[in-house]
C-alpha positions in Angstrom: 0.7 -27.2 37.4 -0.5 -25.0 34.6 -4.1 -25.6 32.9 -3.8 -25.3 29.9 -7.0 -23.6 27.7 -9.1 -25.6 25.3 -8.6 -24.9 22.1 -12.3 -23.8 21.3 -12.2 -21.6 24.0 -8.9 -20.0 23.0 -9.9 -19.5 19.2 -13.6 -17.4 20.5 -11.1 -15.3 22.8 -9.1 -14.9 19.8 -11.9 -13.7 17.4 -13.8 -11.1 20.3 -10.2 -9.9 20.6 -10.2 -9.1 17.0 -13.6 -7.9 16.6 -13.4 -5.5 19.5 -9.8 -4.5 18.0 -11.8 -3.8 14.6 -14.6 -2.1 16.3 -12.2 0.3 18.0 -10.1 0.6 14.8 -13.3 1.4 12.5 -14.9 3.9 15.2 -15.2 7.7 13.9 -12.9 9.1 16.0 -15.4 11.9 17.3 -17.4 9.2 18.5 -14.7 6.9 20.4 -17.2 3.8 21.4 -17.0 2.7 25.2 -17.1 -0.6 26.8 -21.1 -0.7 27.1 -21.0 0.4 23.4 -18.8 -2.1 22.5 -21.3 -4.5 24.7 -23.9 -3.1 22.6 -23.1 -3.8 18.7 -21.2 -6.9 19.7 -23.5 -8.6 21.4 -20.9 -10.1 23.7 -21.5 -9.7 27.8 -20.3 -6.4 29.7 -18.1 -8.9 31.7 -16.1 -10.6 28.6 -16.0 -6.8 26.9 -14.7 -5.1 30.1 -11.9 -8.3 30.4 -11.1 -8.2 27.0 -10.3 -4.4 26.7 -8.7 -4.7 29.9 -6.4 -7.2 27.7 -5.9 -4.8 25.0 -5.4 -1.9 27.2 -2.5 -4.3 29.2 -1.3 -5.1 25.6 -0.5 -1.5 24.6 -2.7 -1.8 22.0 -5.7 0.4 22.3 -5.8 3.6 25.0 -8.8 4.9 27.2 -9.9 8.7 26.9 -10.9 10.8 29.6 -14.5 10.7 30.4 -16.5 13.9 28.8 -17.8 16.1 30.7 -21.0 15.0 32.8 -24.1 16.7 31.4 -26.7 14.4 33.8 -26.6 11.6 35.8 -24.4 9.2 36.4 -20.8 8.7 35.9 -20.4 9.4 31.4 -18.3 6.4 30.0 -14.8 6.3 28.5 -14.3 6.2 25.2 -11.5 3.7 23.4 -9.5 4.3 20.7 -6.3 2.3 18.7 -2.9 3.6 20.8 0.7 4.5 19.2 2.6 4.4 21.8 3.7 0.5 21.7 2.7 -1.5 18.3 4.4 -0.5 15.5 5.7 -1.8 11.8 8.1 -1.3 9.2 7.5 -0.8 6.1 10.6 -0.4 3.2 10.2 0.2 -0.7 12.8 -1.2 -3.2 12.3 1.2 -6.1 14.1 1.1 -9.6 16.3 3.8 -8.0 15.5 4.5 -4.8 14.9 3.1 -1.1 12.9 4.5 1.2 12.3 2.6 4.7 9.7 4.1 7.5 8.1 2.8 11.0 4.3 3.5 11.2 2.4 3.0 14.9 -1.3 1.3 15.0 -2.8 4.6 14.6 -0.9 5.0 10.9 0.8 7.6 11.8 4.8 7.6 10.5 7.2 7.9 13.5 10.3 7.5 11.6 11.2 7.7 7.8 14.6 7.5 6.1 15.1 7.5 2.5 18.4 6.7 0.0 17.0 9.2 -3.2 19.8 7.3 -5.8 20.6 4.0 -6.2 22.1 1.8 -9.3 19.5 -0.5 -10.4 21.8 -2.4 -12.3 23.8 -3.4 -8.6 23.7 -7.1 -7.6 20.9 -7.9 -5.4 22.8 -9.0 -2.4 24.0 -5.1 -2.5 20.8 -3.3 -3.3 18.8 -5.4 -0.3 21.9 -5.1 1.7 21.9 -1.5 1.5 17.9 -1.8 2.2 18.7 -3.6 5.5 20.6 -0.8 6.5 18.1 1.5 6.1 16.0 -0.5 8.1 18.0 -0.6 10.6 18.4 2.9 10.7 14.0 3.8 11.5 13.8 0.7 13.4 17.1 2.6 16.0 14.8 5.7 15.8 11.5 3.3 16.8 13.5 2.2 19.6 14.2 5.4 21.1 10.5 6.3 21.0 9.6 3.1 22.9 8.0 1.4 20.1 7.8 -2.1 19.2 8.2 -3.4 16.0 6.1 -6.3 15.2 7.3 -7.0 12.2 8.6 -5.9 8.7 7.5 -5.8 4.9 9.3 -4.9 1.5 7.5 -3.2 -1.3 9.4 -4.6 -4.5 8.8 -4.8 -8.5 8.0 -7.4 -10.3 6.5 -11.0 -9.6 6.5 -11.9 -5.9 6.3 -15.3 -4.2 5.4 -13.7 -0.6 5.1 -17.8 0.8 8.9 -18.1 0.0 10.0 -14.8 0.0 11.4 -14.7 -3.5 10.8 -11.9 -6.6 10.8 -14.6 -8.9 11.2 -11.8 -12.1 11.4 -7.4 -12.0 12.0 -6.8 -15.9 13.2 -3.3 -14.8 15.4 -4.1 -12.3 17.0 -7.0 -14.1 16.3 -9.7 -11.5 15.4 -13.0 -11.7 14.8 -15.7 -8.8 16.4 -13.9 -5.7 15.6 -14.7 -2.2 14.5 -11.9 -0.5 13.8 -12.7 2.9 17.5 -15.0 3.0 19.4 -12.3 2.0 17.7 -9.4 4.7 18.0 -12.0 7.5 21.4 -12.1 6.9 21.6 -8.7 8.9 22.1 -8.9 12.2 19.0 -6.1 13.0 16.8 -8.2 10.7 17.5 -11.6 11.9 15.0 -12.1 14.3 12.1 -10.2 12.8 8.9 -11.3 11.5 9.8 -10.0 7.6 7.3 -10.3 4.1 7.8 -9.2 0.3 5.5 -8.5 -1.8 4.5 -6.7 -5.1 4.7 -2.9 -4.9 1.6 -2.3 -6.6 -0.5 -4.5 -4.3 1.1 -2.5 -1.2 0.2 0.6 -2.8 -3.6 -0.8 -3.1 -3.2 -1.4 0.7 -2.0 2.4 1.5 -4.9 3.2 -0.2 -7.6 1.3 1.6 -5.9 2.6 5.3 -5.7 6.5 3.6 -8.3 8.1 6.0 -11.1 10.3 4.7 -10.9 13.6 4.8 -12.7 16.7 3.6 -9.4 17.3 1.2 -9.1 13.7 0.5 -11.8 11.3 -0.1 -10.9 8.3 0.7 -10.8 5.5 -2.2 -13.8 3.2 -2.3 -13.9 -0.5 -1.1 -13.2 -1.6 -4.9 -10.8 0.0 -7.6 -8.0 -0.4 -10.1 -5.3 1.5 -8.7 -2.5 2.2 -11.4 0.8 2.8 -10.0 4.3 2.5 -11.0 7.8 4.2 -11.3 9.7 3.1 -14.6 7.2 0.9 -15.6 3.2 0.8 -14.7 2.3 -1.5 -12.3 -1.7 -2.0 -10.8 -3.4 -3.2 -7.6 -6.6 -4.1 -7.5 -9.0 -3.7 -4.6 -12.3 -5.8 -4.3 -14.8 -5.6 -1.1 -12.1 -4.1 1.0 -9.3 -6.6 0.2 -6.2 -6.7 -2.0 -6.8 -9.1 -4.9 -3.6 -11.1 -5.2 -4.7 -13.9 -7.5 -3.3 -18.2 -7.1 0.3 -16.9 -6.5 0.2 -13.3 -5.6 1.3 -11.8 -9.2 -2.1 -10.4 -10.0 -2.0 -6.3 -10.6 0.6 -6.7 -13.7 -1.0 -4.2 -15.5 2.0 -2.7 -17.3 2.2 -6.1 -19.3 -1.4 -6.4 -20.2 -1.3 -5.8 -24.3 -2.8 -2.9 -25.9 -2.0 -3.8 -29.3 -0.7 -6.8 -30.4 2.0 -5.5 -33.1 3.2 -2.6 -31.0 6.7 -2.2 -30.3 8.7 -4.6 -27.8 8.6 -4.1 -24.2 11.1 -4.9 -21.6 9.6 -8.3 -20.6 9.9 -9.9 -24.4 6.3 -8.7 -25.3 4.7 -6.6 -28.0 2.5 -3.5 -27.2 2.4 -3.7 -23.7 0.7 -0.9 -21.9 4.1 -0.2 -20.2 5.5 0.7 -23.9 2.8 3.2 -24.3 2.8 4.6 -21.2 6.4 3.6 -19.1 8.7 6.5 -18.2 11.1 5.5 -20.9 8.4 5.5 -23.7 7.2 8.5 -22.9 10.7 10.1 -22.9 11.0 8.6 -26.2 8.1 10.0 -27.9 8.0 12.9 -26.5 11.5 13.1 -28.0 13.6 13.7 -24.7 16.9 11.5 -23.4 15.5 8.3 -22.4 17.1 8.1 -19.0 14.0 7.7 -16.3 14.1 8.9 -13.1 11.9 8.4 -10.7 9.9 11.4 -8.5 12.4 10.1 -5.6 15.3 10.4 -7.6 17.8 13.1 -8.4 16.2 16.4 -9.1 14.6 16.5 -12.2 12.9 13.2 -11.8 10.6 12.0 -15.1 7.4 12.6 -13.5 8.3 16.4 -12.8 10.1 17.0 -16.1 7.0 16.0 -18.3 4.9 18.0 -16.1 6.3 21.0 -16.7 7.1 20.2 -20.2 3.2 19.8 -20.7 2.4 22.9 -18.7 4.4 24.9 -21.3 2.8 23.4 -23.9 5.7 21.1 -25.0 4.0 19.4 -28.2 5.9 16.2 -28.2 5.4 15.6 -24.3 1.2 16.5 -24.9 1.3 13.7 -27.8 2.9 11.3 -25.6 0.6 12.0 -22.7 -2.4 11.7 -25.2 -0.9 8.1 -26.5 -0.5 7.1 -23.0 -4.1 8.0 -21.9 -5.8 6.5 -25.0 -3.0 3.3 -23.7 -3.8 3.4 -20.5 -8.0 3.1 -21.5 -7.7 0.4 -23.4 -6.2 -1.6 -20.9 -8.4 -0.2 -17.9 -11.2 -0.6 -20.1 -10.8 -4.9 -20.1 -10.4 -5.1 -16.5 -12.9 -3.1 -15.3 -15.2 -4.8 -17.6 -14.1 -8.1 -16.2 -13.8 -7.4 -12.5 -16.5 -4.3 -12.2 -14.9 -2.5 -9.7 -16.1 1.2 -9.1 -13.5 3.5 -9.5 -9.6 3.8 -11.3 -7.4 5.5 -9.0 -4.2 7.0 -10.6 -1.2 7.1 -8.6 2.3 6.9 -8.9 3.9 8.7 -11.8 0.7 8.9 -13.5 -0.6 11.3 -10.3 1.3 13.9 -11.4 0.4 14.2 -14.9 -3.1 12.8 -14.4 -4.3 16.6 -16.1 -3.4 15.5 -19.4 -3.7 11.7 -19.1 -7.5 11.8 -17.5 -8.9 13.1 -20.5 -8.1 10.5 -23.3 -8.2 7.9 -20.5 -12.0 8.9 -19.8 -12.8 8.6 -23.6 -11.7 5.1 -23.9 -13.6 3.8 -20.5 -16.4 5.5 -21.8 -16.2 3.9 -25.1 -15.3 0.4 -24.2 -17.0 -0.1 -20.6 -20.3 -2.5 -21.3 -22.1 -0.5 -18.2 -20.5 2.9 -18.8 -23.7 4.4 -19.7 -25.5 3.0 -16.5 -22.9 3.8 -14.5 -19.5 5.9 -15.5 -16.6 4.8 -14.2 -14.6 7.2 -11.2 -11.4 8.5 -12.4 -9.7 10.2 -9.2 -6.2 10.8 -8.2 -4.7 9.0 -5.3 -4.3 10.9 -2.2 -1.6 8.5 -0.7 1.2 10.3 -2.3 4.8 9.1 -3.7 5.4 7.1 -0.1 2.5 4.7 -1.1 4.2 1.1 -1.4 6.5 1.9 1.9 3.3 3.2 3.8 1.5 0.2 2.1 3.8 -2.1 3.3 3.7 -1.0 7.2 -0.1 -1.2 6.9 0.1 -4.8 5.5 1.6 -5.8 9.0 -0.4 -3.5 11.2 -3.5 -5.6 9.1 -2.1 -8.6 10.5 -2.2 -7.2 14.0 -5.9 -5.8 13.9 -6.8 -9.0 12.3 -5.0 -11.5 15.6 -4.3 -9.3 18.0 -3.9 -11.9 20.8 -0.3 -13.4 19.4 1.1 -10.0 21.1 -0.8 -10.3 24.3 0.0 -12.2 27.2 -3.2 -12.9 28.8 
């Protein structure tokens, strides 16, 4: 007869597994922790640490490094690090005019990627989501060929998302309302049994920012920041204390619909004077006197951000005026958010990143004038290092973070 493990003992084991995995994950790669080192920093006994480390090794979540060269008496301890050989996660981004899918292993490395550079954003949700499921099947097949076990997937979508119900409530730039995203995705045979999630693209871009490693060329973002992102529209992700702030219903971060001028132009959402009506791609093109056919940086060659950057570099007066207006509008909206949340930095991502040289000046001037703490502690304004794949990378990272937080479910003993 099988003995049932007491719940309290099982809960303690699960917490200890998560603690050890987090310590390994957050360690400096140049100083991989050993079993003895983990016992010292966690207060667990060496026997407990050894048993739990063995379980994590058997589950393919961590791996043991070769012993370093012996420098004295005794055998040097083997270091431990995350393993990229087994556990992986799927991320999919449904953009305004493109689809991207990737698989990342537990170390964060991208092991498979595929994209559809141009889709019709006026298409029906079932057709567009079906195309994204086909793309997901492509990268899942690539991952399987590498021996990876994909434990779940997440979709990054624009608009207000009910993550619990798996529904996209409203997406003005797609023209979608109350779409059962996860129900439609599960109709695809490859996805039917895979745990799935859906979340707002800007929130997931903020997750990617938190997962970005610190390098000499690209310092990692602080633990508290406001991320400006988006494509055709403007989105915002908020991180506080190393966690993404989602709000009561998961609808926080709709920076593009913060009012910067109550009597301003009408926004796609129906309100007047939204930030998006000044800094969104349609607004920039219109104010610059260019044809209003916004394309993201992934769309056809000559996407809007690249087009605007090229025009700004040669001094196109209409584009320079439009970017100045957009930068000031961003500063007005962001200053209110900084005053309210007291974050450390503003991070420009998405379509704003390539246009940062012309946005940062007027944006910073507004922050300096309007943020109460500005004279005591200026707001750090920086460009995101996550690149155009931020949302899809963050979608996969969302699943991987769940593994780090609760690894016991993937272990057999």
